[in-house]
DSSP file (Angstrom, degrees, kcal/mol; ACC not computed):
  #  RESIDUE AA STRUCTURE BP1 BP2  ACC     N-H-->O    O-->H-N    N-H-->O    O-->H-N    TCO  KAPPA ALPHA  PHI   PSI    X-CA   Y-CA   Z-CA
    1    1 A X              0   0    0      0, 0.0    21,-0.1     0, 0.0    20,-0.0   0.000 360.0 360.0 360.0 139.9  -24.3   18.8    3.6
    2    2 A X    >   -     0   0    0      1,-0.1     3,-1.6     4,-0.0    26,-0.0  -0.211 360.0-102.5 -78.8 171.4  -25.0   15.3    4.9
    3    3 A X  T 3  S+     0   0    0      1,-0.3    -1,-0.1     2,-0.0     3,-0.0   0.648 118.2  71.5 -66.1 -13.1  -28.0   14.1    6.9
    4    4 A X  T 3   +     0   0    0      1,-0.2     2,-2.8     5,-0.0    -1,-0.3   0.701  69.5  97.9 -73.4 -20.1  -25.7   14.3    9.9
    5    5 A X    <   +     0   0    0     -3,-1.6     2,-0.2     4,-0.1    -1,-0.2  -0.319  50.1 142.1 -77.6  63.3  -25.7   18.1    9.8
    6    6 A X     >  -     0   0    0     -2,-2.8     4,-2.4     1,-0.1     5,-0.2  -0.605  65.3-111.4 -94.8 163.5  -28.3   18.8   12.5
    7    7 A X  H  > S+     0   0    0     -2,-0.2     4,-1.9     1,-0.2     5,-0.1   0.898 119.6  52.1 -60.7 -39.6  -28.1   21.6   15.0
    8    8 A X  H  > S+     0   0    0      1,-0.2     4,-2.5     2,-0.2    -1,-0.2   0.923 109.5  48.4 -63.3 -43.6  -27.5   19.0   17.8
    9    9 A X  H  > S+     0   0    0      1,-0.2     4,-2.5     2,-0.2    -2,-0.2   0.900 110.1  51.6 -64.9 -39.4  -24.7   17.4   15.9
   10   10 A X  H  < S+     0   0    0     -4,-2.4    -1,-0.2     1,-0.2    -2,-0.2   0.868 112.6  47.0 -64.0 -34.8  -23.0   20.7   15.2
   11   11 A X  H  < S+     0   0    0     -4,-1.9     3,-0.5    -5,-0.2    -2,-0.2   0.896 118.1  40.3 -72.1 -40.4  -23.3   21.5   18.9
   12   12 A X  H  < S+     0   0    0     -4,-2.5    -2,-0.2     1,-0.2    -1,-0.2   0.762 127.6  31.7 -81.1 -25.4  -21.9   18.1   20.0
   13   13 A X    ><  +     0   0    0     -4,-2.5     3,-2.1    -5,-0.2     4,-0.2  -0.465  63.5 156.4-130.3  60.2  -19.2   17.8   17.3
   14   14 A X  G >  S+     0   0    0     -3,-0.5     3,-1.5     1,-0.3    -1,-0.1   0.790  71.9  66.8 -61.1 -25.9  -18.0   21.4   16.5
   15   15 A X  G 3  S+     0   0    0      1,-0.3    -1,-0.3    -3,-0.1    12,-0.2   0.739  93.0  62.1 -62.6 -22.7  -14.7   20.0   15.2
   16   16 A X  G <  S+     0   0    0     -3,-2.1     8,-2.4    -7,-0.2     2,-0.4   0.515  98.5  64.6 -84.8  -4.4  -16.6   18.3   12.4
   17   17 A X  B <   -A   23   0A   0     -3,-1.5     6,-0.2     6,-0.3     2,-0.1  -0.925  69.3-139.6-126.2 144.5  -17.9   21.6   10.9
   18   18 A X    >   -     0   0    0      4,-2.9     3,-1.9    -2,-0.4     6,-0.1  -0.241  47.2 -83.5 -86.6-175.9  -16.2   24.6    9.2
   19   19 A X  T 3  S+     0   0    0      1,-0.3    -1,-0.1     2,-0.1    -2,-0.0   0.749 130.0  54.4 -62.7 -24.5  -17.2   28.2    9.8
   20   20 A X  T 3  S-     0   0    0      2,-0.1    -1,-0.3     3,-0.0     3,-0.1   0.435 120.4-106.6 -89.3   0.1  -20.0   27.9    7.1
   21   21 A X  S <  S+     0   0    0     -3,-1.9     2,-0.3     1,-0.3    -2,-0.1   0.583  77.3 132.4  86.8   9.9  -21.5   24.8    8.8
   22   22 A X        -     0   0    0      1,-0.1    -4,-2.9   -21,-0.1    -1,-0.3  -0.663  66.1 -95.6 -93.8 150.9  -20.3   22.3    6.3
   23   23 A X  B     -A   17   0A   0     -2,-0.3    -6,-0.3    -6,-0.2    -1,-0.1  -0.370  41.5-121.1 -61.4 139.7  -18.6   19.1    7.2
   24   24 A X     >  -     0   0    0     -8,-2.4     4,-2.5     1,-0.1     5,-0.2  -0.275  28.7-101.9 -72.9 168.7  -14.8   19.3    7.2
   25   25 A X  H  > S+     0   0    0      1,-0.2     4,-2.2     2,-0.2     5,-0.2   0.904 124.1  50.7 -59.4 -42.2  -12.7   17.0    5.0
   26   26 A X  H  > S+     0   0    0      1,-0.2     4,-2.2     2,-0.2    -1,-0.2   0.924 111.1  47.5 -62.7 -44.6  -11.9   14.7    7.9
   27   27 A X  H  > S+     0   0    0      1,-0.2     4,-2.5     2,-0.2    -2,-0.2   0.880 110.2  52.6 -65.8 -37.7  -15.6   14.5    9.0
   28   28 A X  H  X S+     0   0    0     -4,-2.5     4,-2.4     2,-0.2    -1,-0.2   0.901 109.2  50.1 -63.3 -39.7  -16.6   13.7    5.4
   29   29 A X  H  X S+     0   0    0     -4,-2.2     4,-2.3     2,-0.2    -2,-0.2   0.909 111.8  47.5 -64.9 -41.5  -14.1   10.9    5.3
   30   30 A X  H  X S+     0   0    0     -4,-2.2     4,-2.6     2,-0.2    -2,-0.2   0.898 111.1  51.7 -65.4 -39.5  -15.4    9.5    8.5
   31   31 A X  H  X S+     0   0    0     -4,-2.5     4,-2.5     2,-0.2    -2,-0.2   0.904 109.6  49.6 -62.8 -41.8  -18.9    9.8    7.2
   32   32 A X  H  X S+     0   0    0     -4,-2.4     4,-2.4     2,-0.2    -2,-0.2   0.905 111.6  48.5 -64.4 -41.2  -17.9    7.9    4.1
   33   33 A X  H  X S+     0   0    0     -4,-2.3     4,-2.5     2,-0.2    -2,-0.2   0.916 111.4  49.9 -64.6 -42.6  -16.3    5.2    6.2
   34   34 A X  H  X S+     0   0    0     -4,-2.6     4,-2.7     1,-0.2    -2,-0.2   0.917 111.4  49.0 -61.5 -43.5  -19.4    4.9    8.4
   35   35 A X  H  X S+     0   0    0     -4,-2.5     4,-2.6     2,-0.2    -1,-0.2   0.908 110.7  50.5 -63.0 -42.0  -21.6    4.7    5.3
   36   36 A X  H  X S+     0   0    0     -4,-2.4     4,-2.3     2,-0.2    -2,-0.2   0.918 112.1  46.9 -63.3 -43.4  -19.4    1.9    3.8
   37   37 A X  H  X S+     0   0    0     -4,-2.5     4,-2.3     2,-0.2    -2,-0.2   0.932 113.9  47.5 -64.3 -45.2  -19.5   -0.1    7.1
   38   38 A X  H  X S+     0   0    0     -4,-2.7     4,-2.4     1,-0.2    -2,-0.2   0.886 111.8  50.7 -64.0 -38.2  -23.2    0.3    7.4
   39   39 A X  H  X S+     0   0    0     -4,-2.6     4,-1.9     2,-0.2     6,-0.3   0.893 109.2  50.9 -66.4 -39.3  -23.7   -0.7    3.7
   40   40 A X  H  <>S+     0   0    0     -4,-2.3     5,-2.6     1,-0.2    -2,-0.2   0.918 112.3  46.8 -63.4 -43.4  -21.6   -3.8    4.2
   41   41 A X  H ><5S+     0   0    0     -4,-2.3     3,-1.2     1,-0.2    -2,-0.2   0.912 112.9  49.0 -64.4 -43.0  -23.6   -4.8    7.2
   42   42 A X  H 3<5S+     0   0    0     -4,-2.4    -1,-0.2     1,-0.3    -2,-0.2   0.812 107.1  55.1 -69.4 -29.8  -26.9   -4.2    5.5
   43   43 A X  T 3<5S-     0   0    0     -4,-1.9    -1,-0.3    -5,-0.2    -2,-0.2   0.320 122.7 -99.9 -89.0  10.3  -25.9   -6.1    2.4
   44   44 A X  T < 5S+     0   0    0     -3,-1.2    -3,-0.2    -4,-0.1    -2,-0.1   0.629  84.0 128.8  85.1  12.1  -25.1   -9.3    4.3
   45   45 A X      < +     0   0    0     -5,-2.6     9,-0.2    -6,-0.3    -4,-0.1   0.550  22.6 100.4 -70.7-133.0  -21.4   -8.6    4.3
   46   46 A X        +     0   0    0      1,-0.2     9,-0.3     7,-0.1     8,-0.2  -0.231  36.3 105.3  79.8-173.1  -19.5   -8.7    7.5
   47   47 A X        -     0   0    0      7,-0.1     8,-0.2     9,-0.0    -1,-0.2   0.083  65.8 -84.5  79.8 162.5  -17.4  -11.6    8.8
   48   48 A X  S    S+     0   0    0      8,-0.1     6,-0.1     6,-0.1     3,-0.1   0.711  77.0  18.6 -78.5-128.4  -13.6  -11.9    8.9
   49   49 A X  S    S-     0   0    0      1,-0.2     5,-0.1     7,-0.1     8,-0.1   0.764 106.9 -39.2 -23.1-131.2  -11.0  -12.9    6.4
   50   50 A X  S    S+     0   0    0      6,-0.1     3,-0.3     3,-0.1    -1,-0.2   0.208  88.4 130.1-100.0  14.6  -11.1  -13.1    2.7
   51   51 A X  S >  S-     0   0    0      1,-0.2     2,-1.4     4,-0.2     3,-1.1  -0.102  72.4 -25.6 -69.6 169.3  -14.7  -14.5    2.2
   52   52 A X  T 3  S-     0   0    0      1,-0.3    -1,-0.2    -7,-0.1    -2,-0.1   0.168 103.4 -70.6  -2.7  38.9  -17.5  -13.3    0.0
   53   53 A X  T 3  S+     0   0    0     -2,-1.4    -1,-0.3    -3,-0.3    -7,-0.1   0.686  98.3 121.0  75.5  17.5  -16.7   -9.6   -0.5
   54   54 A X  S <  S-     0   0    0     -3,-1.1     2,-0.3     1,-0.2    -7,-0.1   0.248  70.4 -30.9 -89.8-144.1  -17.5   -8.6    3.1
   55   55 A X        -     0   0    0     -9,-0.3     2,-0.4    -8,-0.2    -1,-0.2  -0.555  57.5-160.5 -78.5 135.8  -15.5   -7.0    5.7
   56   56 A X        -     0   0    0     -2,-0.3     2,-0.4    -3,-0.1    -7,-0.1  -0.938   3.0-152.9-118.6 142.9  -11.7   -7.7    5.8
   57   57 A X        -     0   0    0     -2,-0.4     2,-0.7    -8,-0.1     3,-0.1  -0.923   3.5-153.1-113.9 140.4   -9.4   -7.2    8.7
   58   58 A X     >  -     0   0    0     -2,-0.4     4,-2.1     1,-0.1     3,-0.5  -0.895   3.9-167.6-113.0 100.1   -5.7   -6.6    8.4
   59   59 A X  H  > S+     0   0    0     -2,-0.7     4,-2.4     1,-0.2     5,-0.2   0.833  89.0  55.9 -57.6 -33.3   -3.9   -7.8   11.5
   60   60 A X  H  > S+     0   0    0      2,-0.2     4,-2.4     1,-0.2    -1,-0.2   0.896 107.5  48.6 -66.3 -38.5   -0.7   -6.0   10.4
   61   61 A X  H  > S+     0   0    0     -3,-0.5     4,-2.6     2,-0.2    -2,-0.2   0.883 110.9  51.1 -67.6 -37.3   -2.6   -2.7   10.3
   62   62 A X  H  X S+     0   0    0     -4,-2.1     4,-2.2     2,-0.2    -2,-0.2   0.915 110.9  48.1 -64.6 -42.2   -4.1   -3.4   13.7
   63   63 A X  H  X S+     0   0    0     -4,-2.4     4,-2.3     2,-0.2    -2,-0.2   0.919 112.2  49.1 -63.8 -43.3   -0.6   -4.1   15.1
   64   64 A X  H  X S+     0   0    0     -4,-2.4     4,-2.7     1,-0.2    -2,-0.2   0.910 110.1  51.2 -62.0 -42.5    0.7   -0.9   13.6
   65   65 A X  H  X S+     0   0    0     -4,-2.6     4,-2.4     1,-0.2    -1,-0.2   0.890 109.2  51.5 -62.5 -38.5   -2.2    1.0   15.0
   66   66 A X  H  X S+     0   0    0     -4,-2.2     4,-1.8     2,-0.2    -2,-0.2   0.907 110.9  47.5 -63.0 -42.3   -1.5   -0.5   18.4
   67   67 A X  H  X S+     0   0    0     -4,-2.3     4,-1.7     2,-0.2    -2,-0.2   0.899 112.1  49.6 -66.0 -40.6    2.2    0.6   18.1
   68   68 A X  H  X S+     0   0    0     -4,-2.7     4,-2.2     1,-0.2    -2,-0.2   0.891 108.3  54.1 -64.1 -38.7    1.1    4.1   17.0
   69   69 A X  H  X S+     0   0    0     -4,-2.4     4,-2.5     1,-0.2    -1,-0.2   0.877 105.0  54.2 -62.8 -37.6   -1.2    4.3   20.0
   70   70 A X  H  X S+     0   0    0     -4,-1.8     4,-2.4     2,-0.2    -1,-0.2   0.897 107.4  50.6 -61.7 -40.4    1.7    3.4   22.3
   71   71 A X  H  X S+     0   0    0     -4,-1.7     4,-2.3     2,-0.2    -2,-0.2   0.903 110.2  49.0 -65.6 -40.3    3.6    6.3   20.8
   72   72 A X  H  X S+     0   0    0     -4,-2.2     4,-2.6     2,-0.2    -2,-0.2   0.920 110.1  52.4 -63.0 -42.7    0.7    8.7   21.4
   73   73 A X  H  X S+     0   0    0     -4,-2.5     4,-1.6     1,-0.2    -2,-0.2   0.913 109.3  48.7 -59.4 -44.9    0.4    7.4   25.0
   74   74 A X  H  X S+     0   0    0     -4,-2.4     4,-0.8     1,-0.2    -1,-0.2   0.910 113.3  46.9 -63.4 -42.3    4.1    8.1   25.6
   75   75 A X  H >X>S+     0   0    0     -4,-2.3     4,-3.3     1,-0.2     5,-0.6   0.865 106.0  59.6 -68.2 -35.0    3.8   11.6   24.2
   76   76 A X  H 3X5S+     0   0    0     -4,-2.6     4,-1.5     1,-0.2    -1,-0.2   0.891 100.5  55.7 -60.0 -39.3    0.7   12.3   26.2
   77   77 A X  H 3<5S+     0   0    0     -4,-1.6    -1,-0.2    -5,-0.2    -2,-0.2   0.774 121.9  27.3 -67.4 -25.2    2.5   11.6   29.5
   78   78 A X  H X<5S+     0   0    0     -4,-0.8     3,-1.1    -3,-0.6    -2,-0.2   0.860 127.6  39.5 -98.9 -53.9    5.1   14.3   28.6
   79   79 A X  H ><5S+     0   0    0     -4,-3.3     3,-1.5     1,-0.3    -3,-0.2   0.842 110.5  60.6 -66.2 -33.2    3.3   16.8   26.3
   80   80 A X  T 3<<S+     0   0    0     -4,-1.5    -1,-0.3    -5,-0.6     3,-0.2   0.630 106.7  46.7 -70.3 -12.4    0.1   16.6   28.3
   81   81 A X  T X  S+     0   0    0     -3,-1.1     3,-1.5    -5,-0.1     4,-0.4   0.181  77.2 113.2-111.9  15.2    1.9   17.9   31.4
   82   82 A X  T <  S+     0   0    0     -3,-1.5     4,-0.3     1,-0.3     3,-0.2   0.753  77.8  46.6 -60.9 -27.7    3.7   20.7   29.7
   83   83 A X  T 3> S+     0   0    0     -3,-0.2     4,-2.6    -4,-0.2    -1,-0.3   0.425  83.9  96.9 -96.3   1.6    1.8   23.5   31.5
   84   84 A X  H <> S+     0   0    0     -3,-1.5     4,-2.4     1,-0.2     5,-0.2   0.918  84.6  46.0 -58.9 -47.0    2.2   22.0   35.0
   85   85 A X  H  > S+     0   0    0     -4,-0.4     4,-2.0    -3,-0.2    -1,-0.2   0.934 115.3  45.5 -64.2 -46.6    5.2   24.0   36.0
   86   86 A X  H  > S+     0   0    0     -4,-0.3     4,-2.1     1,-0.2    -1,-0.2   0.896 113.6  49.9 -64.9 -39.4    3.8   27.3   34.7
   87   87 A X  H  X S+     0   0    0     -4,-2.6     4,-2.8     1,-0.2    -1,-0.2   0.891 108.4  53.0 -67.0 -38.4    0.4   26.7   36.3
   88   88 A X  H  X S+     0   0    0     -4,-2.4     4,-2.4    -5,-0.3    -1,-0.2   0.897 108.2  51.0 -62.6 -39.5    2.0   25.8   39.6
   89   89 A X  H  X S+     0   0    0     -4,-2.0     4,-2.9     2,-0.2     5,-0.2   0.920 111.9  46.7 -63.1 -43.5    3.9   29.2   39.5
   90   90 A X  H  X S+     0   0    0     -4,-2.1     4,-2.2     2,-0.2    -2,-0.2   0.928 112.4  50.4 -63.7 -44.7    0.6   31.0   38.9
   91   91 A X  H  < S+     0   0    0     -4,-2.8    -2,-0.2     1,-0.2    -1,-0.2   0.899 115.5  42.5 -60.9 -41.5   -1.1   29.1   41.6
   92   92 A X  H >< S+     0   0    0     -4,-2.4     3,-1.3     1,-0.2    -2,-0.2   0.926 114.9  48.7 -71.3 -45.4    1.6   29.9   44.1
   93   93 A X  H 3< S+     0   0    0     -4,-2.9     3,-0.2     1,-0.3    -2,-0.2   0.823 122.9  33.5 -65.8 -31.1    2.1   33.5   43.1
   94   94 A X  T >< S+     0   0    0     -4,-2.2     3,-2.2    -5,-0.2     6,-0.9  -0.059  77.4 132.0-114.6  31.9   -1.7   34.2   43.3
   95   95 A X  T <  S+     0   0    0     -3,-1.3    -1,-0.2     1,-0.3    -2,-0.1   0.806  73.6  50.0 -57.0 -33.7   -2.5   31.9   46.1
   96   96 A X  T 3  S+     0   0    0     -3,-0.2     2,-0.3    -4,-0.2    -1,-0.3   0.401 102.8  76.5 -87.2   3.9   -4.5   34.5   48.0
   97   97 A X  S <> S-     0   0    0     -3,-2.2     4,-1.7    -6,-0.2     3,-0.3  -0.789  86.6-121.9-112.1 155.0   -6.6   35.4   44.9
   98   98 A X  H  > S+     0   0    0     -2,-0.3     4,-2.6     1,-0.2     5,-0.2   0.811 112.4  62.8 -65.0 -27.5   -9.4   33.4   43.3
   99   99 A X  H  > S+     0   0    0      2,-0.2     4,-2.4     1,-0.2    -1,-0.2   0.911 102.9  48.1 -62.5 -42.6   -7.4   33.3   40.1
  100  100 A X  H  > S+     0   0    0     -6,-0.9     4,-2.1    -3,-0.3    -2,-0.2   0.913 113.2  47.0 -64.7 -42.6   -4.6   31.3   41.9
  101  101 A X  H  X S+     0   0    0     -4,-1.7     4,-2.3    -7,-0.4    -2,-0.2   0.896 112.5  50.2 -65.7 -39.8   -7.1   28.9   43.4
  102  102 A X  H  X S+     0   0    0     -4,-2.6     4,-2.8     2,-0.2    -2,-0.2   0.892 109.2  51.6 -65.4 -39.5   -8.9   28.5   40.0
  103  103 A X  H  X S+     0   0    0     -4,-2.4     4,-2.4     2,-0.2    -2,-0.2   0.912 110.2  48.8 -63.6 -41.5   -5.5   27.8   38.3
  104  104 A X  H  X S+     0   0    0     -4,-2.1     4,-2.1     2,-0.2    -2,-0.2   0.914 113.2  47.4 -64.0 -42.2   -4.8   25.1   40.9
  105  105 A X  H  X S+     0   0    0     -4,-2.3     4,-2.4     2,-0.2    -2,-0.2   0.906 111.7  49.8 -64.4 -42.2   -8.2   23.5   40.4
  106  106 A X  H  X S+     0   0    0     -4,-2.8     4,-2.8     1,-0.2    -2,-0.2   0.899 109.8  51.5 -64.0 -40.1   -7.9   23.6   36.6
  107  107 A X  H  X S+     0   0    0     -4,-2.4     4,-2.5     2,-0.2    -1,-0.2   0.908 110.3  49.2 -63.9 -41.2   -4.5   22.0   36.8
  108  108 A X  H  X S+     0   0    0     -4,-2.1     4,-1.9     2,-0.2    -2,-0.2   0.918 112.9  46.5 -63.4 -43.5   -5.9   19.2   39.0
  109  109 A X  H  X S+     0   0    0     -4,-2.4     4,-2.3     2,-0.2    -2,-0.2   0.916 112.0  51.5 -64.2 -43.1   -8.8   18.6   36.6
  110  110 A X  H  X S+     0   0    0     -4,-2.8     4,-2.7     1,-0.2     5,-0.2   0.925 108.6  50.8 -59.7 -45.7   -6.4   18.7   33.6
  111  111 A X  H  X S+     0   0    0     -4,-2.5     4,-2.3     1,-0.2    -1,-0.2   0.881 109.8  50.5 -61.7 -37.9   -4.1   16.1   35.3
  112  112 A X  H  X S+     0   0    0     -4,-1.9     4,-2.4     2,-0.2    -1,-0.2   0.904 111.4  48.4 -65.1 -40.8   -7.1   13.8   35.9
  113  113 A X  H  X S+     0   0    0     -4,-2.3     4,-2.7     2,-0.2     5,-0.2   0.911 111.3  49.4 -65.4 -42.7   -8.2   14.1   32.3
  114  114 A X  H  X S+     0   0    0     -4,-2.7     4,-2.6     2,-0.2    -2,-0.2   0.909 112.1  48.9 -62.8 -41.9   -4.7   13.4   31.0
  115  115 A X  H  X S+     0   0    0     -4,-2.3     4,-2.2    -5,-0.2    -2,-0.2   0.917 112.8  47.1 -64.4 -43.1   -4.6   10.3   33.3
  116  116 A X  H  X S+     0   0    0     -4,-2.4     4,-2.1     2,-0.2    -2,-0.2   0.916 113.5  47.7 -64.9 -42.9   -8.0    9.1   32.2
  117  117 A X  H  X S+     0   0    0     -4,-2.7     4,-2.8     1,-0.2     5,-0.2   0.908 110.1  53.2 -64.2 -41.2   -7.1    9.6   28.5
  118  118 A X  H  X S+     0   0    0     -4,-2.6     4,-2.4    -5,-0.2    -1,-0.2   0.901 108.4  50.1 -59.7 -41.5   -3.8    7.8   29.0
  119  119 A X  H  X S+     0   0    0     -4,-2.2     4,-2.3     2,-0.2    -1,-0.2   0.911 111.6  48.0 -63.1 -42.4   -5.6    4.8   30.5
  120  120 A X  H  X S+     0   0    0     -4,-2.1     4,-2.4     2,-0.2    -2,-0.2   0.914 112.0  48.6 -64.9 -43.3   -8.0    4.7   27.6
  121  121 A X  H  X S+     0   0    0     -4,-2.8     4,-2.5     2,-0.2    -2,-0.2   0.906 110.7  51.5 -64.9 -40.3   -5.2    4.9   25.1
  122  122 A X  H  X S+     0   0    0     -4,-2.4     4,-2.0    -5,-0.2    -1,-0.2   0.916 111.1  47.3 -61.5 -43.1   -3.3    2.2   26.9
  123  123 A X  H  X S+     0   0    0     -4,-2.3     4,-2.5     1,-0.2    -2,-0.2   0.888 110.9  52.1 -64.8 -38.8   -6.3   -0.1   26.8
  124  124 A X  H  X S+     0   0    0     -4,-2.4     4,-2.6     2,-0.2    -2,-0.2   0.914 107.3  52.5 -63.8 -42.7   -6.9    0.7   23.1
  125  125 A X  H  X S+     0   0    0     -4,-2.5     4,-2.0     1,-0.2    -2,-0.2   0.937 112.3  45.0 -57.3 -48.1   -3.3   -0.2   22.3
  126  126 A X  H  X S+     0   0    0     -4,-2.0     4,-2.6     1,-0.2    -1,-0.2   0.902 112.7  51.1 -64.0 -41.4   -3.6   -3.6   24.1
  127  127 A X  H  X S+     0   0    0     -4,-2.5     4,-2.5     2,-0.2    -1,-0.2   0.888 108.4  51.8 -65.5 -39.3   -7.0   -4.3   22.4
  128  128 A X  H  X S+     0   0    0     -4,-2.6     4,-2.1     2,-0.2    -1,-0.2   0.935 113.5  43.6 -62.5 -46.1   -5.7   -3.5   19.0
  129  129 A X  H  X S+     0   0    0     -4,-2.0     4,-2.3     2,-0.2    -2,-0.2   0.897 113.8  50.6 -67.2 -39.5   -2.8   -5.9   19.4
  130  130 A X  H  X S+     0   0    0     -4,-2.6     4,-2.5     2,-0.2    -2,-0.2   0.897 110.4  50.1 -64.6 -39.6   -5.0   -8.6   21.0
  131  131 A X  H  X S+     0   0    0     -4,-2.5     4,-2.6     2,-0.2    -2,-0.2   0.912 109.7  50.6 -64.9 -42.0   -7.4   -8.3   18.1
  132  132 A X  H  X S+     0   0    0     -4,-2.1     4,-2.4     2,-0.2    -2,-0.2   0.922 111.3  48.6 -60.6 -44.0   -4.6   -8.7   15.6
  133  133 A X  H  X S+     0   0    0     -4,-2.3     4,-2.7     1,-0.2    -2,-0.2   0.917 110.9  50.7 -61.8 -43.8   -3.4  -11.8   17.4
  134  134 A X  H  X S+     0   0    0     -4,-2.5     4,-2.9     2,-0.2     5,-0.2   0.909 109.6  50.1 -62.1 -42.8   -6.9  -13.3   17.5
  135  135 A X  H  X S+     0   0    0     -4,-2.6     4,-2.7     2,-0.2     5,-0.2   0.933 112.2  48.0 -60.9 -44.9   -7.3  -12.7   13.8
  136  136 A X  H  X S+     0   0    0     -4,-2.4     4,-2.4     2,-0.2    -2,-0.2   0.933 113.7  46.7 -61.4 -45.6   -4.0  -14.4   13.0
  137  137 A X  H  X S+     0   0    0     -4,-2.7     4,-2.4     2,-0.2    -2,-0.2   0.920 114.4  47.0 -64.0 -43.8   -4.8  -17.4   15.3
  138  138 A X  H  X S+     0   0    0     -4,-2.9     4,-2.6     2,-0.2    -1,-0.2   0.912 112.0  49.9 -65.5 -41.5   -8.3  -17.8   13.8
  139  139 A X  H  X S+     0   0    0     -4,-2.7     4,-2.6    -5,-0.2    -1,-0.2   0.910 111.7  49.0 -62.0 -42.2   -7.1  -17.5   10.3
  140  140 A X  H  X S+     0   0    0     -4,-2.4     4,-2.4    -5,-0.2    -2,-0.2   0.906 111.3  49.6 -63.2 -42.0   -4.4  -20.1   11.0
  141  141 A X  H  X S+     0   0    0     -4,-2.4     4,-2.8     2,-0.2    -2,-0.2   0.904 111.5  48.7 -64.7 -41.6   -7.0  -22.4   12.6
  142  142 A X  H  X S+     0   0    0     -4,-2.6     4,-2.2     2,-0.2     6,-0.2   0.932 111.8  48.9 -63.4 -45.4   -9.3  -22.0    9.6
  143  143 A X  H  <>S+     0   0    0     -4,-2.6     5,-2.5     1,-0.2     4,-0.4   0.912 113.5  47.5 -60.2 -41.7   -6.5  -22.8    7.2
  144  144 A X  H ><5S+     0   0    0     -4,-2.4     3,-1.2     1,-0.2    -2,-0.2   0.932 111.9  49.1 -63.7 -46.9   -5.6  -25.8    9.3
  145  145 A X  H 3<5S+     0   0    0     -4,-2.8    -1,-0.2     1,-0.3    -2,-0.2   0.822 111.1  49.9 -64.9 -31.5   -9.1  -27.1    9.4
  146  146 A X  T 3<5S-     0   0    0     -4,-2.2    -1,-0.3    -5,-0.2    -2,-0.2   0.506 112.7-121.2 -84.3  -4.1   -9.6  -26.7    5.7
  147  147 A X  T < 5       0   0    0     -3,-1.2    -3,-0.2    -4,-0.4    -2,-0.1   0.736 360.0 360.0  73.4  22.4   -6.4  -28.6    5.1
  148  148 A X      <       0   0    0     -5,-2.5    -4,-0.2    -6,-0.2    -5,-0.1   0.468 360.0 360.0 -85.5 360.0   -4.8  -25.7    3.3
């Protein structure tokens, strides 16, 4: 078990642990990536392009991630609203009961969450593509300045 496996972390990130309290495969992979990034920073790595064995950015991967994020955003707007009709029927049918009012409240809260998540995903898509563009422009400028 990693140093991350504290009771607080298990409470805040239950998705990261299996029934035995061990990190899931996905969480272990994220932990390994975090360790690699931290090790690169600590060893004086960092920095962009192809220099001295530090951090490298792949603008094509960033663009692909932005496009994938757009697809998730589009699906969220349809799949995220899949229960709206059924919830509206329950709310209407049980309007005089606390269950109907609770269903209506839950649907409203859910719609707000879906809208907020959609906004975040949209911003992430734009940021990924903008970052890819910036890397390409900077790399081109460096190549130009070096006369390559």
